[in-house]
C-alpha positions in Angstrom: 121.4 83.1 119.9 117.8 83.0 121.1 114.8 82.0 119.1 113.6 85.6 119.3 116.8 87.0 117.9 116.7 84.6 115.0 113.0 85.5 114.4 113.6 89.2 114.3 116.1 88.8 111.5 113.4 87.3 109.2 110.0 88.3 110.4 109.6 91.6 108.6 108.6 90.1 105.3 105.8 87.9 106.4 103.2 90.5 105.6 103.8 89.9 102.0 103.9 86.1 101.5 100.2 85.7 100.7 98.0 87.0 97.9 96.7 89.9 100.0 98.6 92.4 98.0 95.6 92.5 95.6 92.9 92.3 98.2 93.2 95.7 99.7 94.8 94.4 102.9 97.5 96.6 104.5 101.1 95.4 104.3 101.8 96.2 108.0 102.6 93.7 110.7 103.4 94.2 114.4 107.1 93.4 114.3 109.9 96.0 113.8 113.3 95.7 112.2 116.3 97.2 114.0 117.8 100.5 113.0 119.4 100.4 109.6 118.2 96.8 108.9 116.9 96.4 105.3 114.8 93.6 103.9 114.1 93.0 100.2 111.7 90.3 98.9 110.1 89.2 95.7 107.1 86.8 95.5 105.1 84.9 92.9 101.3 84.5 93.6 98.5 82.7 91.8 94.8 82.9 92.5 91.6 81.9 90.6 87.9 81.8 91.0 84.8 80.6 89.1 82.2 81.6 91.7 81.2 85.2 92.3 79.0 87.2 94.8 76.3 89.4 93.1 75.5 91.5 96.0 75.5 89.0 98.9 74.3 86.1 96.8 76.9 83.6 95.6 76.5 82.5 92.0 78.0 79.4 90.4 79.4 81.3 87.4 81.4 84.5 86.7 80.0 87.6 85.0 79.3 87.1 81.3 80.1 83.3 81.7 83.9 83.9 81.5 84.6 80.6 83.2 87.5 80.5 85.6 89.3 83.9 86.0 92.9 83.6 87.1 95.6 86.1 88.1 99.3 85.8 88.6 101.1 88.4 90.7 104.8 89.2 90.9 105.5 91.5 93.8 108.5 93.3 95.2 108.7 94.5 98.8 111.2 96.4 100.9 111.4 97.4 104.6 114.0 99.7 106.2 114.5 100.3 109.9 114.8 104.1 110.4 115.0 103.7 114.1 114.4 100.6 116.4 110.8 101.8 116.8 110.2 103.4 113.4 110.3 101.7 109.9 109.2 102.3 106.4 107.8 99.8 103.8 107.3 99.9 100.1 105.6 97.3 97.8 104.7 97.1 94.1 102.9 94.3 92.3 102.7 93.3 88.6 99.5 91.5 87.8 98.3 89.5 84.8 94.6 88.4 84.7 92.8 86.3 82.1 89.6 84.3 81.8 89.1 80.7 80.7 86.7 81.0 77.8 88.2 84.0 76.0 85.1 86.1 76.3 86.0 89.8 76.0 85.7 92.1 78.9 82.9 94.5 78.1 85.0 97.6 78.9 88.6 96.7 77.9 87.5 94.5 75.0 90.2 91.9 75.8 90.3 88.5 77.6 93.6 89.2 79.2 94.9 92.3 81.1 98.4 92.8 82.6 100.4 95.6 84.1 101.8 97.3 87.1 99.1 98.0 89.8 99.5 100.3 92.8 102.7 101.5 94.6 102.2 101.4 98.4 104.3 103.4 100.8 103.9 103.1 104.6 105.5 104.5 107.8 105.1 102.4 110.9 105.8 103.4 114.6 105.9 101.5 117.9 103.9 103.6 120.4 104.2 101.5 123.5 105.9 98.2 124.6 105.3 96.7 128.0 105.9 93.5 129.9 102.8 92.0 131.6 103.7 89.0 133.8 105.6 86.8 131.3 104.1 88.3 128.1 105.1 91.3 126.1 102.5 93.7 124.7 103.3 96.1 121.9 101.0 98.8 120.5 101.7 100.7 117.3 100.3 102.6 114.4 101.0 103.2 110.7 100.0 105.5 107.9 100.5 105.1 104.2 99.4 105.8 100.7 98.8 103.6 97.7 99.1 105.2 94.2 98.0 103.7 90.9 101.2 103.9 88.8 100.5 101.5 85.9 98.0 103.4 83.9 95.6 100.4 83.9 91.8 100.5 83.0 89.9 100.9 86.3 86.5 99.7 85.0 85.5 96.3 83.7 85.5 92.8 85.0 89.2 92.0 84.4 90.5 95.3 85.8 93.7 95.2 87.8 92.4 97.6 90.4 90.0 100.5 91.1 92.5 103.2 90.2 92.1 105.0 93.5 94.6 106.9 95.5 94.2 105.4 99.0 95.3 107.0 102.2 95.3 104.4 105.1 95.6 104.8 108.8 96.2 101.7 110.9 96.5 100.7 114.6 97.6 97.3 116.0 98.2 95.5 119.2 100.5 92.4 119.5 100.9 90.0 122.5 103.9 87.7 122.5 104.3 84.9 125.1 107.5 83.2 126.3 106.5 80.0 124.4 106.9 82.1 121.1 103.1 82.2 120.5 101.7 85.6 119.5 98.4 87.2 118.8 97.9 90.3 116.7 94.9 92.5 116.2 94.7 95.2 113.6 92.2 97.9 112.5 92.5 100.3 109.6 90.6 103.0 107.7 91.1 103.5 104.0 90.2 106.8 102.4 90.0 106.4 98.6 89.8 108.9 95.8 89.5 108.6 92.1 88.6 111.6 89.9 86.5 109.4 87.5 84.6 107.2 90.1 83.1 107.5 93.5 85.2 104.8 95.2 83.8 103.7 98.6 86.0 104.2 101.6 86.5 101.1 103.7 87.4 99.8 107.2 89.7 96.8 107.5 90.2 94.4 110.4 92.4 91.4 111.0 93.2 88.9 113.7 96.3 86.8 113.6 97.6 83.8 115.6 101.2 82.7 115.1 104.2 80.8 116.3 107.9 81.0 115.6 111.3 79.5 116.5 114.7 79.6 114.8 113.7 77.0 112.2 110.4 78.5 110.9 107.6 81.0 111.4 103.9 80.4 110.7 100.7 82.3 111.2 97.0 82.0 110.4 94.9 85.2 109.9 91.4 86.2 109.3 91.0 89.5 107.4 87.9 91.5 106.5 87.0 94.6 104.5 83.8 96.6 104.9 83.0 99.2 102.3 81.0 102.1 103.7 78.8 102.6 100.7 78.5 101.7 97.0 76.2 99.8 94.5 75.3 96.1 94.5 76.1 94.3 91.3 72.8 93.7 89.4 70.9 96.4 91.2 68.9 99.1 89.2 71.4 101.7 90.5 74.3 99.6 89.2 72.7 99.3 85.8 71.9 103.0 85.7 75.5 103.9 86.5 76.8 102.0 83.5 76.9 98.3 84.5 80.5 96.9 84.2 81.8 100.5 83.8 80.6 101.2 87.3 82.4 98.2 89.0 84.8 100.5 90.9 81.8 102.1 92.6 80.4 98.8 94.0 80.3 98.0 97.7 83.1 95.4 98.1 83.0 93.4 101.3 84.9 90.2 102.1 86.3 87.9 104.7 89.6 86.1 103.9 91.6 83.3 105.5 95.4 83.3 105.2 98.1 80.8 106.2 101.7 81.9 105.9 105.0 80.1 106.4 108.6 81.3 106.4 111.7 79.1 106.6 115.3 80.6 106.7 117.7 78.7 104.5 121.1 80.5 104.7 122.6 82.2 107.7 119.3 83.8 108.6 119.8 86.2 105.7 118.1 84.3 102.9 114.7 82.5 103.3 111.7 81.1 101.5 108.2 82.2 102.2 104.9 80.6 101.1 101.3 81.4 101.6 97.7 80.3 101.0 94.6 82.5 100.8 90.9 81.8 100.5 88.0 84.2 100.3 85.4 82.7 102.6 82.5 85.2 102.1 81.9 88.4 100.4 79.7 91.0 98.7 80.2 92.1 95.1 83.5 90.1 95.3 84.9 86.9 94.0 85.3 83.5 95.8 89.0 83.2 94.9 91.7 81.0 96.5 95.4 81.0 95.7 99.0 80.4 96.9 102.3 82.2 96.8 106.0 81.6 97.0 108.7 84.1 97.8 112.4 84.7 98.3 113.6 86.9 101.1 117.0 88.7 101.6 118.0 90.7 104.6 120.9 93.1 105.1 122.0 94.2 108.6 
């Protein structure tokens, strides 16, 4: 069996192994399962931060001197191959967030918040696949929706999310070489709506470099979000809108670094995933870093 065949049996889950599930990144990658293939995975993630960006200025403390703010995330993920060129994915995270000092959130009046966050459903299609010299180029697109299903408080410093219904459209191109190296570029637009807040829409971009063989898969990725409007934390507009109660309406930009690793452990049907994420820069965002561990199961 070739390296590529081994790889296709396990690759579909690698979009989940890092902490990006709570960073507004899409869960789409450029690989496709075969028709009727199904993958299920669960992962545990942890991230924390004690530095924060007020506008574009990095501060050495969190809002209201909360100390380190940490989150644990337990996620479930599934992908099903409808056709060889068409698949669907679903993901749902449970998040628990707390601060170090016990200072109460000014909105929720608690130092710890937990609950189910947003349910994401995507449909992904391969538009074109061509061989160029010795490399293979694939172009595809995806569309999906994320729905807040946990009934969590959208405002406040420790909120689990912004409570928006997001409709995302995504396009990607992937180039694979005979040596099992690949490059993947992705661009997405996220249209967000919340009846109680003016949530800014956003564009998202990522660039990924990876390598695989029958023993492991690894990739490094840079991902960015650019909100198209919104307040800066600490600005007069932010204060007039309600301060912490207006956090969902802030302009949230960031650049993240990811490193993900996957190792099959039993007959290419069961494997272990791991990941690392670090927020390198941002605007009205945290300077968090974290890791994840996951278990993957595939049915053909």
